[in-house]
C-alpha positions as CSV (number, residue, x, y, z in Angstrom):
1,M,143.8,119.4,102.4
2,K,143.9,123.1,101.3
3,L,141.5,125.7,102.7
4,Y,141.0,129.2,101.1
5,I,139.9,132.0,103.5
6,K,139.9,135.7,102.5
7,Q,142.7,135.3,100.0
8,K,144.8,133.1,102.3
9,V,145.8,129.6,101.4
10,F,146.1,127.4,104.5
11,S,147.4,123.9,104.3
12,M,146.5,121.2,106.8
13,S,148.6,118.2,107.7
14,G,148.8,115.7,110.5
15,N,147.3,112.5,111.7
16,F,143.7,112.5,110.6
17,L,142.9,109.2,112.4
18,E,144.2,110.6,115.7
19,H,142.6,114.0,115.1
20,E,146.0,115.8,115.5
21,Y,146.3,118.6,112.9
22,E,148.6,121.5,112.0
23,V,147.4,124.4,109.8
24,T,150.1,126.5,108.1
25,D,150.1,129.6,105.9
26,G,153.3,128.9,103.9
27,A,156.0,128.1,106.4
28,E,154.1,129.8,109.3
29,C,152.1,127.8,111.8
30,V,148.6,129.2,112.0
31,M,147.2,126.6,114.5
32,R,147.8,123.3,116.0
33,M,144.5,121.4,116.8
34,S,144.0,118.3,118.9
35,R,140.8,116.4,119.6
36,H,140.2,115.2,123.2
37,W,137.5,112.8,124.4
38,F,135.6,113.3,127.6
39,T,132.8,111.3,129.2
40,W,130.3,114.0,128.1
41,G,131.6,114.3,124.5
42,D,134.6,115.5,122.6
43,S,136.4,118.8,122.6
44,Y,139.2,120.4,120.5
45,E,142.3,122.1,121.9
46,L,143.5,124.9,119.7
47,D,147.0,126.4,119.9
48,I,147.1,129.6,117.9
49,P,150.5,131.4,118.2
50,R,149.4,134.7,116.7
51,P,146.2,136.5,118.0
52,E,145.4,137.9,114.5
53,N,144.8,134.3,113.3
54,D,142.2,133.6,116.0
55,L,139.1,134.0,113.8
56,P,140.4,132.2,110.7
57,A,141.7,129.3,112.9
58,L,138.3,129.0,114.6
59,C,136.7,128.8,111.2
60,V,139.0,126.0,110.1
61,A,138.3,124.2,113.4
62,L,134.6,124.4,112.9
63,A,134.9,123.2,109.3
64,V,137.0,120.2,110.4
65,D,134.5,119.4,113.1
66,C,131.6,119.5,110.6
67,M,133.4,117.2,108.2
68,N,134.1,114.8,111.0
69,A,130.5,114.8,112.1
70,D,129.3,114.2,108.5
71,A,131.7,111.2,108.3
72,R,130.4,109.8,111.6
73,D,126.8,110.2,110.5
74,A,127.5,108.5,107.2
75,A,129.3,105.6,108.9
76,A,126.3,105.2,111.3
77,I,123.8,105.1,108.5
78,G,126.0,102.7,106.5
79,S,126.2,100.3,109.5
80,G,122.4,100.3,110.1
81,D,122.5,102.0,113.5
């Protein structure tokens, strides 16, 4: 997956079924993202090595969460729940 934010090209790789991702800008790690499940819901842990990447990394995390929510909603509708 490639994401374009303010003239930056981020690439995302990882285990999409396990919700473990790494976002890079070329060879530089922008963020590592892991999803954790709790009794009250889910949460993401973001490891952002450079503070100047905080906002773009958060935008990527929100976009990923929205895509995952859309996929869950589509699966629920398809199963008749």
